[in-house]
N, C-alpha and C positions, 0 to 999 in steps of 0.2 A: 958606127951607129952609137955604141955605148959611150964613146968619148964625146960625141956630139951632144947626147942627152946630158952627160955629166957637165960639160962646158956650159950648156944653156942654163942648167939649174944653178950652177955656181954664179954665173954672170947675173942671172935674175935675182938671186939671193943677195948679191953684193949691191945691185942697183936699188933694191928695196931697202936694204940696211942703210945705204948712203942717203936715202930720202927721208929716213926717220930722224926727227930732231929730238933733242932733250932740252928741258928747261930747268933752270936752277932758281931758287929763291934769291932775291936781291940781297937779303941779309946773309945768305949762306947757311941758314939753319932750317931745320925741319920742325914744323909744328905738329906734334904727335896728337894733339887734341883736335886736329882738323876734321871737318865733317866730310872730307873727300872719301869716296868709297874705297875700300881696300881691294887691292888686286893681287893676284898670285904672281908666280914667277914669270908668267907670260907677259905681265904688264911692265916688267923691267926693260928700260930702253938701254941698249948697249951698242954703240956704233963702232966699237973697237974690236970686239971678239969675232971669231968665225961664227956663222949662223948655226943655230941648233936645228934639230930635225923638223920642228914645227915651222920655223922661219923658212927653211928650204921648201917645205911643202906649200906654204903660203905663196912663195915666189914662183911656183910652177903652175902654168896654165893647165897642165894635164892632171893636176891633183886638187882642183877646186871642190870636187864632190867629197873627197877625203877630208879636206879642211872643214867643209860644212858639217860633215859627220862628227869630226872631232869636237867642234863647237856644240853641236846638239847633244853629244854625250858628256859634255863638261869634262873633256879629257885633255884639253890643251895644256893646262898647267902641269899635269903629270909628265907629259912628254917634253916640256920645256925645261924640266929639272935637269940636274947634273948627269943622270944616267949612270953608266953607259947603256945605250939601247941599240938593238938591231930592229929596224922597223921594215916590215914588208908593206910597201905602199902601193895599193892598187891604183891604176889609172882611172880617169873618168870613164873610158871605154869599158873597163872591167866592171864598174858600177852599173853602167848602162846594160850590161849583159845579164844582170840579175832579173829574176821574174818580175813582171810588171807589178808595180805597187809595193814591192818589198822595201825599197829605200824610203818611200813616203811614209810607210807604216813605222819603220824603225826610228825615224827622226821625230816622231810624236813624243811629247813629254812623258806620257805614260809608259813608253817603251825605252826610256833612256838607259836603264840598267842592261837590257838585252843588247842595245847598240854598243854600249861600252864593253860588254863581254866580247862582242865580235871584234871590236877594235883592239882590245887587249890580246886577242888571239893572233893579231898581226905583229906582236912585239915579243922579242926575246930580251932577257936581261943579259947584258954583256955585248961585246962587239964581235960579230962573226962575219968575216969576209967570205967571198964566194969560195975561195980555196979551203976554207975551214969546214965546208959542208961535205959530209961523207954519205955516199949512197946507202939508203936504207936506214939511216939514223933517224931517231925520233928525238925532237928537241922540245923542252918544256917552254910554254908561252906564259906571258904575264897573267893570263886568266886561269892558270893551273892545268891547262890541257896540254896537248903536244901536237906538233906538226911533223909530217914525215918528209924527209929529204930524198930527192932522186937526182942523181947525177948521171946523165947519159954518156955514151961513148965519145961524143963531141965535146964533153966538158960542160955542157949547158946544165944549169941547176934549176930544179923545180921544187916548189914548196907546195905540198898537197895538190900537185898538178898545175900550179901557177908558175909560169916561167919568169925567172929573173931576167929583165930586159935592160936593166941599167943599174948602176950603183953610184951613190954620192956619199962622200964622207961628211960628217957634221961635227960640230964642236962637242956634242954629247952622245955621239954614236955613229951609226951608219944606216943609210937608207938603201934598201934593195927595191927598185921599182918592179912591180909584178903585173902580169896581165890578167889576174883573176882575184876576185874577192874571196878570201878564205872564210868559209862558214863552218863553225864547229858542229860536230855531229851531236 
């Protein structure tokens, strides 16, 4: 199951990357005085490198809600940067399990900071593979809080009760797919 999820995400990421084109100026120079809007790191097109954590999430049908939340929180560029990051990526089903109206409220412009705090709670600075997690350990998140790790006797890893159900390596870190949205206390 984990290998199937990983394979699907990688294939989808590569398919999307292959479909993205780049264009160059005919003169080969860049006009810095251009009136084109500036874009962050997420606007850089790169068909040669491995996909980053955002590109992988975008390519996953199971993470469309997460991608929409990243956009609403203006957090795409931050996770497109070099990293390295460990991202706990809730599935669409995990978002669907939130109390009714929660996601709709959080994605309103006036709640952007609160949504970003929640998303940052899903990010660790550095790369942590499943084998790096130790039962009972608390790990600091990008929002300055901490998540608690649980490893059961079968070796399954849980983050604040959310089970890691798949893992995908990215060019700027690692993604652990989880079955729960982590909400800070």
